[in-house]
Backbone bond lengths (Angstrom), bond angles and torsions (degrees), N, CA, C in turn:
res aa  C-N    CA-C-N  psi(-1)  N-CA   C-N-CA  omega(-1)  CA-C   N-CA-C  phi
1 M - - - 1.389 - - 1.542 113.45 -
2 Q 1.292 121.99 136.80 1.428 126.25 170.16 1.530 110.54 -63.61
3 T 1.362 117.93 120.52 1.462 125.09 -173.05 1.517 107.17 -104.70
4 T 1.219 123.53 -31.23 1.405 128.90 -175.00 1.519 108.64 -69.96
5 G 1.352 115.47 116.17 1.548 121.73 178.63 1.567 110.23 79.80
6 L 1.362 115.82 16.45 1.515 120.63 179.16 1.526 109.62 -70.37
7 F 1.358 117.53 124.16 1.398 124.37 174.80 1.561 107.44 -109.99
8 V 1.356 114.02 135.51 1.545 121.20 -177.76 1.477 111.30 -130.36
9 I 1.312 116.41 140.14 1.490 120.56 164.77 1.507 109.41 -105.37
10 H 1.323 113.05 148.91 1.477 113.81 -170.43 1.562 104.24 -155.55
11 K 1.385 117.45 146.60 1.396 126.71 -179.24 1.479 111.15 -137.22
12 I 1.318 115.77 132.55 1.368 119.62 174.91 1.598 109.15 -130.07
13 T 1.356 119.10 144.74 1.454 121.80 178.85 1.544 108.35 -102.26
14 V 1.285 115.39 133.90 1.482 123.95 -179.58 1.555 112.75 -115.49
15 D 1.298 119.51 109.95 1.472 119.55 177.24 1.438 110.77 -75.20
16 V 1.373 116.48 125.24 1.444 123.45 177.20 1.504 112.67 -89.47
17 K 1.234 121.01 123.29 1.445 124.01 -175.58 1.577 111.94 -97.66
18 E 1.284 114.94 -27.23 1.494 120.79 179.77 1.506 111.94 -142.54
19 I 1.236 118.14 135.10 1.453 124.75 171.67 1.562 108.97 -74.78
20 N 1.331 114.59 147.75 1.545 122.60 173.73 1.515 109.32 77.27
21 K 1.290 121.74 -0.74 1.520 120.98 173.04 1.497 112.02 -104.84
22 P 1.301 115.06 121.91 1.531 120.84 -169.83 1.594 110.86 -64.74
23 I 1.255 117.02 144.55 1.440 125.39 169.33 1.420 101.54 -107.49
24 Y 1.443 117.18 134.43 1.407 119.95 -169.21 1.577 105.74 -107.17
25 L 1.309 115.05 132.59 1.333 123.69 167.13 1.522 113.34 -103.35
26 I 1.366 120.18 117.89 1.501 124.15 -170.21 1.544 102.37 -119.30
27 P 1.345 115.15 105.20 1.524 118.32 169.53 1.557 104.03 -86.89
28 F 1.392 113.37 139.15 1.518 117.52 178.50 1.517 103.43 -139.18
29 G 1.364 114.10 152.23 1.352 117.17 174.84 1.614 112.91 173.22
30 D 1.310 117.21 -171.52 1.513 123.46 -174.80 1.597 105.76 44.04
31 I 1.342 111.43 54.90 1.485 119.90 171.65 1.462 112.97 -77.34
32 H 1.341 117.67 -45.09 1.365 124.79 -176.35 1.532 112.43 53.48
33 R 1.381 116.16 50.44 1.492 126.87 -162.61 1.480 108.40 -56.69
34 S 1.247 126.72 -37.99 1.510 124.35 -169.68 1.537 107.67 -95.85
35 S 1.261 121.99 -0.59 1.488 124.13 176.09 1.510 109.51 -70.48
36 Q 1.268 110.74 143.53 1.644 118.34 171.79 1.451 111.60 -53.81
37 M 1.453 114.79 -31.69 1.469 117.73 -172.12 1.607 111.90 -95.73
38 C 1.317 120.05 2.90 1.408 121.69 168.35 1.462 109.97 -55.31
39 H 1.308 117.31 134.65 1.510 121.10 173.97 1.488 108.94 -87.49
40 V 1.330 115.61 83.70 1.459 124.14 -171.53 1.555 107.23 -55.44
41 E 1.300 119.39 -48.11 1.463 122.75 -178.35 1.518 111.92 -54.25
42 K 1.331 114.75 -49.18 1.508 119.53 175.05 1.350 113.27 -58.94
43 W 1.342 120.53 -40.28 1.427 121.94 -173.66 1.651 107.87 -72.54
44 K 1.348 118.28 -40.12 1.430 120.61 178.28 1.525 107.69 -70.66
45 E 1.232 122.67 -30.35 1.446 126.26 177.83 1.539 107.62 -67.10
46 F 1.247 119.01 -40.40 1.522 128.74 176.92 1.523 107.98 -61.88
47 L 1.297 119.99 -48.47 1.412 129.18 -178.67 1.509 110.20 -59.76
48 L 1.296 116.46 -45.97 1.547 122.41 -179.38 1.539 106.62 -64.28
49 W 1.301 115.03 -42.75 1.580 119.09 -174.93 1.560 105.34 -68.51
50 A 1.280 117.21 -45.15 1.515 121.71 -171.18 1.537 107.14 -69.14
51 K 1.365 120.47 -32.25 1.456 119.95 -177.02 1.584 108.93 -66.25
52 K 1.352 116.99 -30.65 1.415 122.30 -170.93 1.610 109.89 -95.69
53 K 1.363 112.50 -2.46 1.557 113.62 -173.54 1.495 108.23 -80.54
54 E 1.262 116.54 122.99 1.498 122.03 177.38 1.551 111.45 -78.00
55 R 1.345 114.10 153.75 1.507 116.05 174.11 1.555 112.51 53.30
56 A 1.322 114.50 41.80 1.552 117.19 -175.31 1.525 109.58 -113.20
57 L 1.365 117.07 141.28 1.398 125.90 172.66 1.515 105.44 -120.58
58 F 1.368 116.71 143.61 1.504 121.88 -177.31 1.457 112.37 -119.14
59 L 1.345 116.22 149.03 1.478 121.47 176.90 1.492 108.17 -142.83
60 G 1.417 107.76 124.51 1.542 116.01 -171.90 1.626 102.09 -87.08
61 M 1.297 110.18 136.62 1.527 117.04 -177.10 1.565 114.45 -109.17
62 G 1.307 116.56 10.51 1.447 119.89 174.99 1.597 111.42 102.03
63 D 1.364 110.24 170.79 1.476 120.73 177.05 1.531 110.58 53.61
64 Y 1.334 115.63 50.87 1.436 120.33 175.96 1.572 113.60 -68.04
65 D 1.316 113.15 -44.02 1.408 114.74 173.64 1.542 111.78 -117.27
66 D 1.305 118.20 174.34 1.454 117.58 -175.40 1.638 109.05 -86.96
67 L 1.153 119.13 -49.25 1.498 125.79 173.86 1.513 112.47 34.86
68 T 1.276 123.69 -117.05 1.363 125.51 -168.59 1.534 115.90 -124.40
69 S 1.345 119.38 141.64 1.391 124.71 173.41 1.530 112.10 -82.51
70 A 1.357 118.93 175.57 1.452 120.36 -176.47 1.606 110.91 -61.52
71 S 1.375 113.81 -40.48 1.461 117.57 179.91 1.500 117.98 -63.76
72 E 1.461 108.35 -39.52 1.408 120.33 176.07 1.554 112.27 -64.80
73 R 1.341 112.56 -42.43 1.574 113.36 178.19 1.470 109.44 -64.10
74 N 1.340 119.80 -34.23 1.467 117.26 -177.54 1.591 113.09 -67.49
75 I 1.329 111.24 -22.38 1.510 119.21 178.09 1.630 110.08 -78.53
76 L 1.390 110.01 -45.60 1.456 117.27 -178.87 1.473 116.63 -70.38
77 I 1.378 115.91 -29.90 1.431 117.45 -178.27 1.542 107.24 -84.31
78 N 1.355 116.82 81.38 1.418 123.80 -167.60 1.522 106.69 -135.27
79 R 1.342 116.39 120.06 1.423 124.10 178.80 1.506 113.23 -66.98
80 G 1.374 113.75 -15.18 1.459 113.62 179.52 1.477 115.56 -81.63
81 L 1.388 115.66 -6.92 1.408 115.99 175.29 1.427 118.77 -68.18
82 H 1.272 118.85 152.50 1.555 123.58 -179.02 1.624 101.47 -67.39
83 D 1.304 116.80 154.47 1.430 127.27 172.67 1.501 108.47 -57.41
84 T 1.337 118.14 -40.50 1.478 122.78 -175.38 1.512 109.36 -70.29
85 T 1.359 116.92 -32.29 1.485 120.19 178.85 1.493 109.68 -75.30
86 T 1.277 120.82 -35.58 1.444 127.03 177.92 1.546 106.33 -67.55
87 K 1.307 118.49 -38.67 1.462 120.02 -177.50 1.521 108.81 -70.78
88 T 1.376 117.60 -40.67 1.386 120.94 177.82 1.602 113.07 -59.54
89 I 1.257 115.81 -42.26 1.522 122.90 173.18 1.491 108.90 -57.94
90 N 1.361 118.00 -52.01 1.455 120.16 -173.67 1.541 110.52 -62.84
91 D 1.404 116.62 -40.18 1.394 122.67 179.07 1.536 109.65 -61.32
92 L 1.364 115.74 -41.88 1.403 118.01 -177.58 1.592 112.09 -63.00
93 Y 1.395 114.13 -41.33 1.409 120.40 177.49 1.485 111.34 -62.59
94 R 1.362 117.33 -37.35 1.437 120.55 -177.57 1.496 111.78 -69.71
95 T 1.379 114.28 -37.23 1.421 118.88 -178.06 1.571 110.25 -64.67
96 H 1.303 115.93 -47.06 1.432 122.97 178.44 1.521 113.48 -58.63
97 T 1.430 113.61 -40.23 1.422 119.91 -176.84 1.517 113.26 -69.10
98 E 1.373 112.20 -40.56 1.472 121.18 177.37 1.511 111.72 -65.29
99 K 1.262 117.62 -35.82 1.606 119.50 -179.75 1.544 105.55 -68.15
100 L 1.320 114.48 -47.53 1.456 115.52 179.83 1.521 113.97 -62.37
101 A 1.280 113.98 -41.76 1.535 116.57 178.72 1.543 112.17 -61.00
102 K 1.306 117.45 -38.70 1.467 118.19 173.72 1.539 114.53 -58.88
103 E 1.393 116.81 -35.37 1.377 121.51 -179.06 1.468 113.81 -72.82
104 L 1.428 113.44 -29.04 1.511 120.05 -178.42 1.479 115.69 -101.94
105 I 1.312 120.10 8.23 1.379 125.06 -168.00 1.635 110.70 -70.52
106 F 1.298 115.93 -19.31 1.479 119.45 178.27 1.591 108.76 -74.32
107 M 1.264 115.92 -13.14 1.540 121.51 179.04 1.566 112.19 -80.97
108 H 1.357 115.13 -4.82 1.466 121.46 -175.19 1.512 108.41 -59.66
109 G 1.306 118.48 124.44 1.434 128.37 -179.28 1.560 112.29 86.52
110 K 1.235 117.57 -4.38 1.507 123.48 178.21 1.538 110.26 -120.97
111 L 1.309 118.02 -0.05 1.438 123.61 -174.04 1.516 108.09 -98.28
112 I 1.402 120.01 108.86 1.433 124.61 -178.56 1.524 112.66 -58.65
113 G 1.324 113.61 -42.24 1.563 117.05 177.21 1.550 105.61 173.49
114 L 1.315 111.87 -172.98 1.405 120.72 178.36 1.565 111.69 -130.27
115 M 1.275 118.27 118.90 1.509 121.54 170.76 1.469 113.05 -72.85
116 E 1.361 116.74 155.02 1.431 119.39 168.82 1.408 110.09 -88.05
117 G 1.289 118.61 149.84 1.477 120.03 176.15 1.576 107.43 -115.69
118 N 1.307 118.72 -147.18 1.437 121.93 177.24 1.516 116.18 -112.42
119 H 1.404 112.01 -9.13 1.550 121.51 175.49 1.537 106.34 -108.75
120 Y 1.320 117.56 102.17 1.495 115.90 173.30 1.606 102.65 -160.67
121 G 1.309 117.81 170.29 1.441 123.49 -177.98 1.549 104.96 -100.17
122 E 1.305 117.20 151.29 1.439 123.54 176.79 1.617 107.50 -119.40
123 F 1.270 115.55 115.48 1.445 118.66 176.61 1.490 112.22 -68.13
124 S 1.389 117.97 166.77 1.469 119.77 -175.21 1.452 111.96 -70.75
125 N 1.397 119.27 -14.06 1.433 121.67 178.24 1.510 110.90 -88.78
126 G 1.397 118.86 5.56 1.376 120.44 178.57 1.472 119.05 90.27
127 T 1.414 121.72 -12.18 1.457 128.07 172.22 1.513 107.94 -75.09
128 T 1.401 113.06 161.23 1.408 116.96 178.19 1.561 113.29 -113.41
129 T 1.298 114.88 167.81 1.486 113.43 -179.33 1.460 113.56 -71.31
130 T 1.367 118.27 -20.80 1.439 120.43 167.98 1.483 115.04 -60.39
131 Q 1.402 114.19 -49.29 1.500 122.59 171.90 1.493 111.32 -49.16
132 A 1.343 114.68 -49.83 1.506 122.47 -176.75 1.568 108.42 -62.16
133 L 1.246 111.92 -41.68 1.559 117.76 -178.12 1.580 108.61 -62.94
134 A 1.387 109.59 -47.84 1.558 114.22 179.30 1.535 112.31 -58.20
135 D 1.394 115.84 -39.36 1.385 120.70 -179.87 1.584 108.81 -62.24
136 K 1.202 116.81 -48.96 1.387 122.87 -176.82 1.657 112.26 -62.54
137 L 1.300 115.37 -36.31 1.488 119.82 177.35 1.509 112.56 -89.90
138 E 1.339 115.45 3.02 1.510 125.38 179.86 1.639 109.12 50.58
139 T 1.248 110.80 56.48 1.437 117.40 178.02 1.476 115.19 -134.34
140 K 1.284 120.28 170.97 1.477 123.74 -172.72 1.546 110.64 -79.45
141 Y 1.383 118.16 134.88 1.358 126.47 170.03 1.427 106.30 -85.84
142 L 1.369 117.31 124.88 1.466 126.99 -165.74 1.557 114.27 -107.01
143 G 1.363 116.98 2.77 1.514 120.57 -175.20 1.479 110.71 59.02
144 C 1.367 110.59 -156.01 1.571 115.76 -172.52 1.579 106.60 -92.07
145 S 1.260 119.13 -14.50 1.502 117.70 -179.66 1.627 108.57 -150.38
146 A 1.264 110.69 129.55 1.526 115.88 -172.90 1.528 110.41 -134.38
147 F 1.255 115.63 141.78 1.480 125.43 170.51 1.522 105.60 -110.93
148 I 1.320 113.06 120.80 1.510 118.11 -168.21 1.536 106.72 -130.11
149 R 1.264 114.96 127.80 1.491 122.84 172.19 1.556 109.29 -105.52
150 L 1.434 108.44 125.81 1.456 117.14 175.83 1.555 101.40 -102.86
151 A 1.359 115.00 114.78 1.505 118.04 175.13 1.384 110.82 -104.62
152 F 1.361 113.25 122.68 1.400 125.44 -177.45 1.500 111.99 -96.69
153 R 1.304 117.05 126.57 1.471 117.10 -175.10 1.647 106.62 -125.20
154 Y 1.300 108.76 125.76 1.538 119.13 -179.83 1.540 104.69 -128.32
155 G 1.302 116.13 100.97 1.444 121.20 -175.69 1.556 110.17 57.23
156 K 1.424 111.55 -121.27 1.538 112.01 172.92 1.498 115.09 -93.50
157 K 1.352 117.51 8.27 1.518 121.55 -178.32 1.440 106.76 -90.28
158 R 1.305 114.68 149.38 1.449 121.76 -178.10 1.570 108.02 -139.25
159 A 1.313 112.11 141.23 1.542 117.41 171.32 1.522 104.40 -158.14
160 S 1.327 118.64 156.03 1.359 127.19 -177.55 1.494 117.52 -136.67
161 V 1.289 113.81 153.79 1.541 120.09 174.74 1.483 105.42 -124.40
162 D 1.276 117.71 132.46 1.543 125.37 -179.51 1.426 107.32 -106.04
163 V 1.346 116.82 129.40 1.458 128.96 -177.34 1.467 107.77 -118.01
164 W 1.440 116.60 125.80 1.482 118.86 165.73 1.476 106.76 -111.14
165 A 1.402 113.98 121.70 1.438 119.41 -176.45 1.663 109.38 -120.27
166 H 1.225 115.00 147.18 1.417 122.59 179.03 1.482 104.40 -152.28
167 H 1.389 116.40 135.10 1.429 121.13 178.26 1.470 114.83 -53.20
168 G 1.348 112.57 -39.25 1.532 118.86 174.46 1.406 111.95 125.48
169 K 1.347 116.80 148.25 1.463 123.38 173.86 1.608 108.09 -132.05
170 G 1.282 118.36 143.90 1.386 126.83 176.14 1.503 114.24 68.92
171 A 1.224 121.90 -174.18 1.434 124.85 -174.06 1.510 108.12 -157.76
172 A 1.313 117.81 153.34 1.395 121.52 178.83 1.533 109.76 -133.26
173 R 1.331 120.99 142.13 1.471 122.22 -176.48 1.486 110.16 -72.66
174 L 1.298 116.23 -38.50 1.531 124.77 -176.30 1.500 109.73 -94.18
175 M 1.290 115.27 148.74 1.459 118.49 173.22 1.403 120.38 -56.91
176 G 1.302 115.85 -38.08 1.526 118.63 -179.11 1.471 111.80 -64.08
177 G 1.334 116.64 -40.16 1.520 121.68 173.87 1.556 113.68 -60.28
178 S 1.326 115.16 -40.96 1.396 122.11 -174.90 1.584 107.85 -66.72
179 I 1.362 119.79 -48.23 1.450 123.01 178.08 1.519 114.50 -68.43
180 N 1.406 114.95 -31.52 1.424 119.03 -177.11 1.557 109.96 -66.38
181 R 1.394 117.14 -31.56 1.438 119.09 179.20 1.621 109.64 -67.75
182 V 1.356 114.82 -30.66 1.421 114.61 172.78 1.517 115.53 -72.37
183 Q 1.381 113.73 -37.08 1.392 114.19 -179.22 1.481 110.94 -68.04
184 Q 1.335 120.62 -25.62 1.428 118.64 178.85 1.590 111.01 -66.19
185 M 1.267 120.77 -18.28 1.436 123.25 171.77 1.491 112.86 -53.51
186 G 1.374 112.72 -35.17 1.407 122.43 -178.99 1.461 118.94 -67.64
187 E 1.391 113.99 -15.54 1.510 120.22 170.76 1.509 113.32 -72.12
188 S 1.386 114.37 -18.45 1.489 114.60 -174.20 1.493 112.05 -107.77
189 A 1.315 120.04 -14.33 1.445 117.30 -176.12 1.590 110.63 -156.07
190 E 1.239 119.55 154.12 1.427 126.30 177.43 1.545 104.18 -93.87
191 A 1.299 113.19 125.61 1.476 120.85 -177.89 1.624 107.25 -158.80
192 D 1.368 114.57 163.78 1.361 117.08 178.30 1.521 111.44 -97.01
193 I 1.351 117.72 -29.12 1.442 120.46 -178.82 1.554 106.04 -132.13
194 F 1.313 116.86 133.25 1.354 122.36 -179.70 1.583 108.25 -120.55
195 L 1.351 119.08 124.11 1.501 122.82 -168.03 1.471 109.49 -126.38
196 M 1.396 114.12 134.13 1.503 123.27 171.19 1.526 109.78 -137.50
197 G 1.232 118.95 148.81 1.433 125.27 174.72 1.550 103.69 -117.29
198 H 1.244 117.92 -135.42 1.476 132.04 173.41 1.552 118.52 69.43
199 D 1.279 120.59 -36.60 1.380 118.47 -177.59 1.540 114.15 -99.43
200 H 1.357 112.77 9.13 1.496 123.36 166.72 1.503 109.59 72.88
201 K 1.262 126.00 1.05 1.433 125.08 -178.36 1.578 110.35 -88.43
202 K 1.287 112.20 153.96 1.501 117.39 169.05 1.521 109.78 -111.15
203 A 1.297 116.88 119.19 1.475 118.24 -176.58 1.512 108.15 -153.77
204 V 1.332 120.72 146.16 1.429 130.68 178.32 1.432 112.80 -131.10
205 G 1.391 116.97 127.55 1.464 124.80 176.81 1.524 104.94 -123.48
206 M 1.300 116.64 151.23 1.413 120.44 177.37 1.591 111.17 -139.92
207 M 1.321 115.34 140.86 1.435 118.32 173.30 1.591 113.55 -143.26
208 D 1.144 117.97 150.75 1.552 121.55 175.40 1.459 111.57 -105.26
209 K 1.360 119.06 142.96 1.392 126.80 176.78 1.479 110.25 -126.76
210 L 1.331 115.28 138.57 1.386 119.40 -178.50 1.617 109.96 -83.90
211 H 1.346 114.28 147.43 1.458 116.05 172.56 1.557 105.36 -151.58
212 L 1.276 119.53 165.42 1.381 127.41 -176.91 1.508 108.03 -115.15
213 S 1.432 112.42 136.85 1.457 116.58 174.28 1.617 107.83 -129.23
214 E 1.217 115.29 157.38 1.516 118.01 -173.01 1.581 107.75 -133.98
215 G 1.251 115.47 126.60 1.497 119.46 173.05 1.519 113.39 -138.17
216 N 1.308 115.00 -155.18 1.445 121.45 -176.53 1.542 111.36 -62.57
217 S 1.328 119.95 -24.37 1.416 124.79 -171.51 1.617 102.65 -97.75
218 G 1.230 122.62 -1.49 1.467 120.58 177.93 1.604 110.36 103.12
219 L 1.357 116.26 -169.06 1.402 122.62 -173.00 1.560 111.76 -77.53
220 K 1.387 113.19 135.48 1.431 120.01 -179.31 1.509 110.13 -129.71
221 L 1.291 113.53 146.06 1.443 122.16 179.33 1.584 106.17 -93.85
222 R 1.262 119.50 128.79 1.469 127.75 -174.69 1.576 106.15 -123.13
223 H 1.378 109.77 155.39 1.548 120.79 165.59 1.474 108.61 -110.88
224 R 1.368 114.03 138.79 1.352 124.31 169.76 1.548 113.07 -114.70
225 K 1.372 116.87 112.23 1.454 120.63 -176.15 1.525 106.43 -79.74
226 Q 1.336 118.28 136.32 1.434 122.26 175.68 1.540 111.62 -122.37
227 L 1.225 120.05 137.70 1.522 121.99 -176.95 1.470 102.97 -116.84
228 Y 1.426 115.92 135.11 1.452 126.41 173.59 1.512 107.77 -120.45
229 I 1.357 112.43 122.98 1.464 115.72 -165.40 1.594 108.49 -139.33
230 R 1.366 112.00 130.20 1.464 120.10 160.79 1.517 108.69 -93.71
231 T 1.322 116.46 135.75 1.425 120.79 -153.77 1.633 110.60 -100.51
232 G 1.261 122.74 1.95 1.302 120.21 174.67 1.516 121.52 90.55
233 S 1.280 120.20 -176.69 1.516 120.95 -178.77 1.539 112.15 -158.90
234 F 1.307 114.32 175.43 1.525 116.83 176.19 1.560 107.74 -126.91
235 L 1.393 119.21 15.94 1.386 124.47 179.21 1.476 115.18 -96.74
236 K 1.286 118.21 118.68 1.424 123.31 174.88 1.450 116.54 -65.51
237 G 1.294 120.37 148.26 1.449 123.97 178.69 1.530 111.71 -98.83
238 Y 1.245 115.65 -33.85 1.555 118.28 -178.69 1.636 110.43 -130.14
239 E 1.310 109.08 135.72 1.407 119.49 172.29 1.487 112.83 -149.57
240 N 1.314 117.95 136.66 1.494 118.69 -175.97 1.501 114.59 -53.68
241 N 1.272 115.29 128.60 1.465 126.72 176.11 1.526 112.03 55.65
242 T 1.431 110.09 39.95 1.513 117.07 178.64 1.505 106.63 -132.06
243 V 1.342 114.44 139.65 1.425 123.93 -179.74 1.537 111.76 -81.94
244 S 1.352 122.85 133.32 1.385 124.17 177.43 1.589 106.43 -153.33
245 Y 1.445 112.83 146.90 1.486 113.28 172.52 1.347 118.41 -64.21
246 V 1.409 119.17 -18.92 1.494 120.74 178.88 1.508 108.68 -71.55
247 A 1.317 113.43 -41.52 1.502 117.91 178.64 1.530 110.71 -66.18
248 D 1.364 112.70 -41.08 1.510 116.45 -176.23 1.546 110.31 -65.82
249 M 1.301 118.58 -31.47 1.473 118.97 179.25 1.517 114.15 -102.66
250 A 1.360 115.53 12.34 1.526 120.40 176.32 1.566 111.70 52.78
251 L 1.404 115.04 46.90 1.373 117.98 179.68 1.490 108.19 -92.00
252 N 1.414 118.30 166.42 1.481 121.23 178.46 1.497 105.41 -75.10
253 P 1.436 108.12 148.87 1.557 114.24 169.64 1.531 105.59 -64.42
254 T 1.310 119.89 161.31 1.380 123.50 174.28 1.550 115.13 -107.70
255 N 1.252 118.59 155.57 1.433 118.79 171.90 1.499 111.94 -83.98
256 L 1.217 116.50 114.69 1.535 123.29 -161.79 1.659 106.44 -84.17
257 G 1.333 111.90 153.75 1.448 116.15 180.00 1.449 117.11 124.82
258 V 1.211 125.14 -152.90 1.462 126.35 -178.95 1.591 109.84 -131.04
259 V 1.334 107.59 167.97 1.504 115.91 175.05 1.594 102.73 -102.56
260 K 1.289 115.09 140.83 1.484 124.19 175.09 1.556 113.70 -106.70
261 I 1.281 112.18 121.02 1.520 119.36 176.71 1.526 110.81 -103.53
262 E 1.342 113.96 130.78 1.425 119.38 175.09 1.490 109.46 -104.50
263 I 1.383 116.10 129.83 1.498 120.88 177.84 1.554 102.55 -122.08
264 T 1.318 114.17 105.10 1.510 119.10 -171.47 1.452 109.75 -110.77
265 P 1.382 119.11 116.97 1.405 123.68 175.93 1.578 112.90 -68.76
266 R 1.234 114.45 129.36 1.461 119.65 -174.50 1.605 107.72 -127.50
267 R 1.402 113.89 148.76 1.415 118.92 179.63 1.538 108.89 -130.99
268 V 1.361 118.14 127.49 1.376 124.44 -176.28 1.464 105.00 -118.44
269 E 1.385 119.90 133.24 1.425 127.68 174.71 1.598 107.36 -89.24
270 N 1.295 113.79 132.25 1.539 114.52 169.03 1.522 104.87 -140.94
271 K 1.379 114.77 -172.46 1.453 121.78 178.72 1.541 115.65 -63.99
272 N 1.310 115.37 -24.32 1.436 119.11 179.78 1.449 111.94 -94.40
273 G 1.369 122.18 9.68 1.403 124.90 -177.26 1.540 112.58 108.00
274 D 1.384 112.43 -169.57 1.442 114.53 -179.50 1.567 111.83 -75.10
275 S 1.344 112.52 147.21 1.485 118.28 171.05 1.502 106.81 -120.23
276 Y 1.282 114.29 129.57 1.432 121.21 -174.04 1.573 105.81 -116.11
277 Y 1.407 113.64 131.70 1.466 116.95 -176.96 1.504 106.39 -147.47
278 L 1.342 117.89 171.84 1.472 123.57 178.15 1.557 109.21 -118.30
279 D 1.320 116.41 123.52 1.409 128.07 176.79 1.527 111.84 -87.41
280 L 1.290 122.04 131.54 1.465 128.37 -172.99 1.502 111.28 -113.09
281 H 1.318 114.27 127.79 1.542 118.19 166.79 1.504 111.29 -143.42
282 A 1.230 116.63 157.32 1.435 122.91 179.27 1.458 112.34 -138.78
283 S 1.382 121.45 141.05 1.447 124.76 177.28 1.530 113.95 -139.96
284 I 1.335 115.47 150.15 1.453 118.45 -176.93 1.466 111.83 -96.91
């Protein structure tokens, strides 16, 4: 399957057991797990926290391992390589993927899917290490860009949250430029949550938009909250006596970790009966 530029739509249904208790959406990515600059302690701290988190859903945002960049993949995908060399590369990719799958296995059944990033390995059969990781965790492979509907079901009541996620393109030195790139996604699609990784920043922006709805009681003015989020990283920028592109370009260090999104089912009683909606919040 062609993975570069792959766009995927996906839907999952979430059964709500209790009103007013948040369900957590935790996007994670840009781990660069095998890199010397991966903050292994922070990563393991996140895993311990995530294992204990109740009512949590997870979404992979790409760059789970360091492995190869696009230019490096072009070099390694070479028919001139000996079969034994190709096998060695494939075995290395499998070893890294199996190690990461063991760390993430607790997410089984709670993992919405895995986005593709720009750092991954490509096997000789054309599949990627991200696809292999998704297979091992029995979750959806989401390509580089995905439109996801989270459908929440509480008895006969229904409500949904739409998420548009992209691993990310480009980078900005200042925080405003970083979140502006996410907000631009809102020019192309209507969603409740817009997610990007890639530039290793953690940032949250929010905007309300007006819309009209019409029912038995007539026309009503409604607000739609939209969240714009850069999803963070586990890659350090500075380490004593260690080379990094962050140090080379005099960039700011980033606050490592993830952004936590709360989706809280609410019920409001009115003269026309119960109204059921989903309240959105995000924290760094």
